A tleap script that builds the chain and sets N, CA, C and O, in Angstrom:
source leaprc.protein.ff14SB
mol = sequence {
  NMET GLU ARG GLY ILE ARG LYS VAL LEU GLN
  ASP MET ALA SER SER TRP PRO SER GLU ILE
  VAL SER ARG CYS GLU ILE GLY ALA PHE THR
  GLY GLY ALA LEU LYS GLU ARG TYR CYS ALA
  ASN LEU ASP SER ALA GLY LYS GLY ILE GLN
  GLY ARG PHE ARG ILE GLY ARG LYS VAL CYS
  TYR PRO VAL ASN SER VAL ILE ASP PHE LEU
  GLU LYS ARG SER GLU LYS ILE GLU ALA LYS
  GLU CVAL
}
set mol.1.N position { -43.954 -10.276 -2.219 }
set mol.1.CA position { -43.117 -10.024 -3.384 }
set mol.1.C position { -41.776 -9.478 -2.919 }
set mol.1.O position { -41.706 -8.514 -2.157 }
set mol.2.N position { -40.740 -10.103 -3.385 }
set mol.2.CA position { -39.367 -9.671 -3.117 }
set mol.2.C position { -39.180 -8.235 -3.620 }
set mol.2.O position { -39.560 -7.905 -4.743 }
set mol.3.N position { -38.594 -7.395 -2.778 }
set mol.3.CA position { -38.434 -5.980 -3.107 }
set mol.3.C position { -37.573 -5.773 -4.356 }
set mol.3.O position { -37.861 -4.893 -5.168 }
set mol.4.N position { -36.527 -6.573 -4.511 }
set mol.4.CA position { -35.660 -6.460 -5.683 }
set mol.4.C position { -36.386 -6.768 -6.978 }
set mol.4.O position { -36.181 -6.105 -7.995 }
set mol.5.N position { -37.238 -7.783 -6.931 }
set mol.5.CA position { -38.021 -8.147 -8.113 }
set mol.5.C position { -38.984 -7.018 -8.458 }
set mol.5.O position { -39.119 -6.646 -9.624 }
set mol.6.N position { -39.648 -6.479 -7.454 }
set mol.6.CA position { -40.596 -5.381 -7.672 }
set mol.6.C position { -39.904 -4.191 -8.343 }
set mol.6.O position { -40.464 -3.573 -9.248 }
set mol.7.N position { -38.684 -3.874 -7.897 }
set mol.7.CA position { -37.937 -2.753 -8.479 }
set mol.7.C position { -37.615 -3.017 -9.938 }
set mol.7.O position { -37.763 -2.130 -10.779 }
set mol.8.N position { -37.177 -4.223 -10.245 }
set mol.8.CA position { -36.870 -4.573 -11.634 }
set mol.8.C position { -38.109 -4.410 -12.510 }
set mol.8.O position { -38.033 -3.840 -13.599 }
set mol.9.N position { -39.240 -4.906 -12.039 }
set mol.9.CA position { -40.475 -4.817 -12.811 }
set mol.9.C position { -40.940 -3.375 -12.965 }
set mol.9.O position { -41.407 -2.984 -14.035 }
set mol.10.N position { -40.816 -2.585 -11.909 }
set mol.10.CA position { -41.183 -1.172 -12.003 }
set mol.10.C position { -40.271 -0.426 -12.967 }
set mol.10.O position { -40.728 0.458 -13.692 }
set mol.11.N position { -38.992 -0.769 -12.983 }
set mol.11.CA position { -38.058 -0.155 -13.930 }
set mol.11.C position { -38.428 -0.522 -15.368 }
set mol.11.O position { -38.334 0.310 -16.271 }
set mol.12.N position { -38.849 -1.777 -15.574 }
set mol.12.CA position { -39.301 -2.191 -16.905 }
set mol.12.C position { -40.460 -1.309 -17.361 }
set mol.12.O position { -40.470 -0.819 -18.490 }
set mol.13.N position { -41.422 -1.114 -16.486 }
set mol.13.CA position { -42.601 -0.329 -16.830 }
set mol.13.C position { -42.241 1.122 -17.110 }
set mol.13.O position { -42.749 1.719 -18.058 }
set mol.14.N position { -41.370 1.688 -16.292 }
set mol.14.CA position { -41.044 3.111 -16.472 }
set mol.14.C position { -40.189 3.362 -17.706 }
set mol.14.O position { -40.198 4.471 -18.242 }
set mol.15.N position { -39.454 2.360 -18.168 }
set mol.15.CA position { -38.634 2.558 -19.357 }
set mol.15.C position { -39.388 2.268 -20.658 }
set mol.15.O position { -38.899 2.595 -21.739 }
set mol.16.N position { -40.567 1.662 -20.564 }
set mol.16.CA position { -41.358 1.362 -21.755 }
set mol.16.C position { -41.982 2.656 -22.269 }
set mol.16.O position { -42.525 3.419 -21.470 }
set mol.17.N position { -41.925 2.932 -23.564 }
set mol.17.CA position { -42.353 4.233 -24.091 }
set mol.17.C position { -43.859 4.438 -24.230 }
set mol.17.O position { -44.280 5.461 -24.770 }
set mol.18.N position { -44.676 3.510 -23.768 }
set mol.18.CA position { -46.118 3.611 -23.953 }
set mol.18.C position { -46.848 3.089 -22.720 }
set mol.18.O position { -46.257 2.430 -21.864 }
set mol.19.N position { -48.126 3.390 -22.645 }
set mol.19.CA position { -48.969 2.881 -21.555 }
set mol.19.C position { -49.519 1.501 -21.869 }
set mol.19.O position { -50.151 0.873 -21.019 }
set mol.20.N position { -49.281 1.022 -23.094 }
set mol.20.CA position { -49.763 -0.296 -23.504 }
set mol.20.C position { -48.613 -1.119 -24.070 }
set mol.20.O position { -47.590 -0.588 -24.504 }
set mol.21.N position { -48.817 -2.436 -24.050 }
set mol.21.CA position { -47.873 -3.373 -24.668 }
set mol.21.C position { -48.702 -4.260 -25.591 }
set mol.21.O position { -49.628 -4.935 -25.141 }
set mol.22.N position { -48.372 -4.258 -26.876 }
set mol.22.CA position { -49.086 -5.161 -27.773 }
set mol.22.C position { -48.567 -6.579 -27.539 }
set mol.22.O position { -47.419 -6.775 -27.139 }
set mol.23.N position { -49.409 -7.540 -27.788 }
set mol.23.CA position { -49.026 -8.925 -27.548 }
set mol.23.C position { -47.773 -9.284 -28.356 }
set mol.23.O position { -46.924 -10.034 -27.874 }
set mol.24.N position { -47.652 -8.761 -29.563 }
set mol.24.CA position { -46.488 -9.095 -30.381 }
set mol.24.C position { -45.205 -8.451 -29.847 }
set mol.24.O position { -44.116 -8.821 -30.285 }
set mol.25.N position { -45.301 -7.506 -28.920 }
set mol.25.CA position { -44.137 -6.862 -28.308 }
set mol.25.C position { -43.881 -7.342 -26.876 }
set mol.25.O position { -42.996 -6.822 -26.197 }
set mol.26.N position { -44.644 -8.321 -26.422 }
set mol.26.CA position { -44.508 -8.765 -25.033 }
set mol.26.C position { -43.114 -9.334 -24.765 }
set mol.26.O position { -42.590 -9.183 -23.661 }
set mol.27.N position { -42.522 -9.970 -25.736 }
set mol.27.CA position { -41.164 -10.496 -25.580 }
set mol.27.C position { -40.150 -9.386 -25.376 }
set mol.27.O position { -39.264 -9.500 -24.529 }
set mol.28.N position { -40.273 -8.318 -26.143 }
set mol.28.CA position { -39.373 -7.171 -25.994 }
set mol.28.C position { -39.577 -6.499 -24.636 }
set mol.28.O position { -38.613 -6.108 -23.977 }
set mol.29.N position { -40.833 -6.368 -24.225 }
set mol.29.CA position { -41.125 -5.723 -22.942 }
set mol.29.C position { -40.552 -6.510 -21.775 }
set mol.29.O position { -40.029 -5.924 -20.827 }
set mol.30.N position { -40.646 -7.837 -21.836 }
set mol.30.CA position { -40.222 -8.673 -20.705 }
set mol.30.C position { -38.811 -9.215 -20.841 }
set mol.30.O position { -38.380 -10.031 -20.026 }
set mol.31.N position { -38.092 -8.778 -21.851 }
set mol.31.CA position { -36.739 -9.293 -22.036 }
set mol.31.C position { -36.725 -10.768 -22.396 }
set mol.31.O position { -35.764 -11.478 -22.100 }
set mol.32.N position { -37.783 -11.223 -23.031 }
set mol.32.CA position { -37.873 -12.613 -23.448 }
set mol.32.C position { -38.488 -13.550 -22.419 }
set mol.32.O position { -38.596 -14.750 -22.671 }
set mol.33.N position { -38.894 -13.030 -21.266 }
set mol.33.CA position { -39.478 -13.875 -20.225 }
set mol.33.C position { -40.849 -14.417 -20.633 }
set mol.33.O position { -41.227 -15.515 -20.223 }
set mol.34.N position { -41.587 -13.667 -21.428 }
set mol.34.CA position { -42.870 -14.127 -21.947 }
set mol.34.C position { -42.817 -14.100 -23.464 }
set mol.34.O position { -42.122 -13.275 -24.058 }
set mol.35.N position { -43.544 -14.996 -24.076 }
set mol.35.CA position { -43.638 -15.062 -25.531 }
set mol.35.C position { -45.072 -14.757 -25.958 }
set mol.35.O position { -46.026 -14.987 -25.215 }
set mol.36.N position { -45.192 -14.244 -27.154 }
set mol.36.CA position { -46.501 -13.888 -27.712 }
set mol.36.C position { -47.462 -15.074 -27.699 }
set mol.36.O position { -48.614 -14.936 -27.287 }
set mol.37.N position { -46.997 -16.224 -28.142 }
set mol.37.CA position { -47.857 -17.412 -28.239 }
set mol.37.C position { -48.321 -17.872 -26.850 }
set mol.37.O position { -49.473 -18.269 -26.678 }
set mol.38.N position { -47.426 -17.816 -25.871 }
set mol.38.CA position { -47.780 -18.197 -24.503 }
set mol.38.C position { -48.900 -17.301 -23.983 }
set mol.38.O position { -49.857 -17.784 -23.378 }
set mol.39.N position { -48.779 -15.994 -24.220 }
set mol.39.CA position { -49.818 -15.059 -23.764 }
set mol.39.C position { -51.143 -15.339 -24.465 }
set mol.39.O position { -52.203 -15.277 -23.842 }
set mol.40.N position { -51.084 -15.648 -25.758 }
set mol.40.CA position { -52.300 -15.974 -26.494 }
set mol.40.C position { -52.960 -17.233 -25.926 }
set mol.40.O position { -54.181 -17.288 -25.778 }
set mol.41.N position { -52.151 -18.231 -25.614 }
set mol.41.CA position { -52.692 -19.462 -25.032 }
set mol.41.C position { -53.325 -19.206 -23.673 }
set mol.41.O position { -54.410 -19.712 -23.389 }
set mol.42.N position { -52.654 -18.422 -22.828 }
set mol.42.CA position { -53.226 -18.087 -21.522 }
set mol.42.C position { -54.532 -17.318 -21.680 }
set mol.42.O position { -55.502 -17.576 -20.966 }
set mol.43.N position { -54.554 -16.368 -22.620 }
set mol.43.CA position { -55.773 -15.589 -22.857 }
set mol.43.C position { -56.932 -16.493 -23.261 }
set mol.43.O position { -58.051 -16.322 -22.776 }
set mol.44.N position { -56.676 -17.443 -24.137 }
set mol.44.CA position { -57.762 -18.311 -24.597 }
set mol.44.C position { -58.256 -19.246 -23.490 }
set mol.44.O position { -59.390 -19.723 -23.525 }
set mol.45.N position { -57.384 -19.499 -22.504 }
set mol.45.CA position { -57.777 -20.335 -21.364 }
set mol.45.C position { -58.385 -19.518 -20.232 }
set mol.45.O position { -58.774 -20.074 -19.205 }
set mol.46.N position { -58.468 -18.203 -20.411 }
set mol.46.CA position { -59.025 -17.336 -19.373 }
set mol.46.C position { -58.067 -17.077 -18.225 }
set mol.46.O position { -58.501 -16.656 -17.153 }
set mol.47.N position { -56.761 -17.320 -18.419 }
set mol.47.CA position { -55.765 -17.153 -17.364 }
set mol.47.C position { -54.726 -16.102 -17.715 }
set mol.47.O position { -53.680 -16.020 -17.070 }
set mol.48.N position { -55.006 -15.303 -18.726 }
set mol.48.CA position { -54.028 -14.350 -19.233 }
set mol.48.C position { -53.986 -13.041 -18.465 }
set mol.48.O position { -54.584 -12.893 -17.398 }
set mol.49.N position { -53.272 -12.116 -19.036 }
set mol.49.CA position { -53.105 -10.779 -18.473 }
set mol.49.C position { -54.453 -10.067 -18.524 }
set mol.49.O position { -55.113 -10.047 -19.563 }
set mol.50.N position { -54.853 -9.491 -17.412 }
set mol.50.CA position { -56.152 -8.825 -17.301 }
set mol.50.C position { -56.172 -7.517 -18.089 }
set mol.50.O position { -55.143 -6.864 -18.260 }
set mol.51.N position { -57.346 -7.151 -18.558 }
set mol.51.CA position { -57.546 -5.855 -19.197 }
set mol.51.C position { -57.167 -5.803 -20.661 }
set mol.51.O position { -57.022 -4.716 -21.219 }
set mol.52.N position { -57.003 -6.945 -21.292 }
set mol.52.CA position { -56.596 -6.918 -22.699 }
set mol.52.C position { -57.698 -6.299 -23.553 }
set mol.52.O position { -58.884 -6.363 -23.230 }
set mol.53.N position { -57.262 -5.704 -24.641 }
set mol.53.CA position { -58.189 -5.095 -25.586 }
set mol.53.C position { -57.564 -5.164 -26.976 }
set mol.53.O position { -56.384 -5.481 -27.126 }
set mol.54.N position { -58.355 -4.869 -27.964 }
set mol.54.CA position { -57.898 -4.963 -29.344 }
set mol.54.C position { -57.888 -3.573 -29.973 }
set mol.54.O position { -58.819 -2.786 -29.802 }
set mol.55.N position { -56.820 -3.297 -30.698 }
set mol.55.CA position { -56.738 -2.106 -31.544 }
set mol.55.C position { -56.526 -2.639 -32.962 }
set mol.55.O position { -55.438 -3.099 -33.309 }
set mol.56.N position { -57.568 -2.571 -33.761 }
set mol.56.CA position { -57.498 -3.190 -35.088 }
set mol.56.C position { -57.318 -4.687 -34.926 }
set mol.56.O position { -58.172 -5.361 -34.350 }
set mol.57.N position { -56.206 -5.210 -35.433 }
set mol.57.CA position { -55.933 -6.641 -35.325 }
set mol.57.C position { -54.987 -6.969 -34.176 }
set mol.57.O position { -54.707 -8.142 -33.929 }
set mol.58.N position { -54.498 -5.973 -33.482 }
set mol.58.CA position { -53.513 -6.183 -32.415 }
set mol.58.C position { -54.191 -6.290 -31.054 }
set mol.58.O position { -55.031 -5.464 -30.697 }
set mol.59.N position { -53.811 -7.322 -30.299 }
set mol.59.CA position { -54.262 -7.464 -28.915 }
set mol.59.C position { -53.234 -6.732 -28.055 }
set mol.59.O position { -52.028 -6.921 -28.216 }
set mol.60.N position { -53.721 -5.903 -27.148 }
set mol.60.CA position { -52.853 -5.084 -26.304 }
set mol.60.C position { -53.211 -5.264 -24.836 }
set mol.60.O position { -54.321 -5.660 -24.481 }
set mol.61.N position { -52.223 -4.956 -23.996 }
set mol.61.CA position { -52.397 -5.026 -22.546 }
set mol.61.C position { -51.935 -3.710 -21.927 }
set mol.61.O position { -50.961 -3.123 -22.397 }
set mol.62.N position { -52.609 -3.239 -20.890 }
set mol.62.CA position { -52.082 -2.094 -20.148 }
set mol.62.C position { -50.771 -2.500 -19.463 }
set mol.62.O position { -50.655 -3.610 -18.945 }
set mol.63.N position { -49.800 -1.607 -19.463 }
set mol.63.CA position { -48.496 -1.903 -18.854 }
set mol.63.C position { -48.660 -2.343 -17.407 }
set mol.63.O position { -48.018 -3.301 -16.978 }
set mol.64.N position { -49.499 -1.667 -16.658 }
set mol.64.CA position { -49.678 -2.013 -15.240 }
set mol.64.C position { -50.231 -3.418 -15.064 }
set mol.64.O position { -49.894 -4.099 -14.095 }
set mol.65.N position { -51.076 -3.859 -15.987 }
set mol.65.CA position { -51.609 -5.222 -15.915 }
set mol.65.C position { -50.524 -6.254 -16.191 }
set mol.65.O position { -50.502 -7.320 -15.575 }
set mol.66.N position { -49.621 -5.935 -17.124 }
set mol.66.CA position { -48.513 -6.845 -17.406 }
set mol.66.C position { -47.620 -6.963 -16.171 }
set mol.66.O position { -47.196 -8.060 -15.808 }
set mol.67.N position { -47.338 -5.831 -15.530 }
set mol.67.CA position { -46.503 -5.836 -14.327 }
set mol.67.C position { -47.181 -6.628 -13.212 }
set mol.67.O position { -46.520 -7.412 -12.532 }
set mol.68.N position { -48.481 -6.441 -13.012 }
set mol.68.CA position { -49.214 -7.216 -12.000 }
set mol.68.C position { -49.129 -8.712 -12.293 }
set mol.68.O position { -48.910 -9.517 -11.388 }
set mol.69.N position { -49.302 -9.075 -13.546 }
set mol.69.CA position { -49.223 -10.468 -13.973 }
set mol.69.C position { -47.845 -11.040 -13.641 }
set mol.69.O position { -47.744 -12.141 -13.098 }
set mol.70.N position { -46.798 -10.305 -13.962 }
set mol.70.CA position { -45.435 -10.765 -13.697 }
set mol.70.C position { -45.142 -10.850 -12.199 }
set mol.70.O position { -44.477 -11.784 -11.751 }
set mol.71.N position { -45.631 -9.884 -11.425 }
set mol.71.CA position { -45.418 -9.902 -9.970 }
set mol.71.C position { -46.020 -11.148 -9.337 }
set mol.71.O position { -45.416 -11.753 -8.451 }
set mol.72.N position { -47.196 -11.529 -9.785 }
set mol.72.CA position { -47.873 -12.699 -9.216 }
set mol.72.C position { -47.140 -14.000 -9.517 }
set mol.72.O position { -47.277 -14.980 -8.785 }
set mol.73.N position { -46.362 -14.006 -10.597 }
set mol.73.CA position { -45.693 -15.230 -11.025 }
set mol.73.C position { -44.192 -15.236 -10.779 }
set mol.73.O position { -43.492 -16.144 -11.227 }
set mol.74.N position { -43.692 -14.228 -10.071 }
set mol.74.CA position { -42.251 -14.121 -9.830 }
set mol.74.C position { -41.890 -14.527 -8.413 }
set mol.74.O position { -42.647 -14.285 -7.473 }
set mol.75.N position { -40.749 -15.134 -8.272 }
set mol.75.CA position { -40.215 -15.456 -6.955 }
set mol.75.C position { -38.708 -15.499 -7.046 }
set mol.75.O position { -38.145 -15.847 -8.084 }
set mol.76.N position { -38.067 -15.148 -5.970 }
set mol.76.CA position { -36.620 -15.178 -5.915 }
set mol.76.C position { -36.157 -16.622 -5.696 }
set mol.76.O position { -36.737 -17.361 -4.900 }
set mol.77.N position { -35.121 -16.998 -6.406 }
set mol.77.CA position { -34.549 -18.339 -6.255 }
set mol.77.C position { -33.307 -18.191 -5.397 }
set mol.77.O position { -32.345 -17.518 -5.768 }
set mol.78.N position { -33.350 -18.829 -4.255 }
set mol.78.CA position { -32.221 -18.783 -3.318 }
set mol.78.C position { -31.142 -19.750 -3.755 }
set mol.78.O position { -31.431 -20.853 -4.218 }
set mol.79.N position { -29.899 -19.331 -3.606 }
set mol.79.CA position { -28.777 -20.211 -3.930 }
set mol.79.C position { -28.666 -21.289 -2.843 }
set mol.79.O position { -28.837 -21.018 -1.654 }
set mol.80.N position { -28.382 -22.490 -3.276 }
set mol.80.CA position { -28.212 -23.591 -2.319 }
set mol.80.C position { -26.760 -23.656 -1.895 }
set mol.80.O position { -25.847 -23.492 -2.704 }
set mol.81.N position { -26.567 -23.897 -0.614 }
set mol.81.CA position { -25.204 -24.028 -0.115 }
set mol.81.C position { -24.676 -25.415 -0.432 }
set mol.81.O position { -25.403 -26.407 -0.378 }
set mol.82.N position { -23.411 -25.461 -0.760 }
set mol.82.CA position { -22.793 -26.734 -1.131 }
set mol.82.C position { -22.135 -27.364 0.070 }
set mol.82.O position { -21.558 -28.446 -0.039 }
savepdb mol mol.pdb
quit
């Protein structure tokens, strides 16, 4: 994992006001990188964020699990020389 990416993700986690992220807030947490529907689809396919749980009607994820999920799917894109 690229160190710069890890720092960005850790900063996201530390600035979030809770230990959990509800699925409907995943877009706000990730700055739009993930959408609620995408997470729901991944969850139903068994490929979603680990540790999800329900509070009433809301599906929630631990912040650390969201960060782990993002770390596994992130990579730095190198600029191509012209």
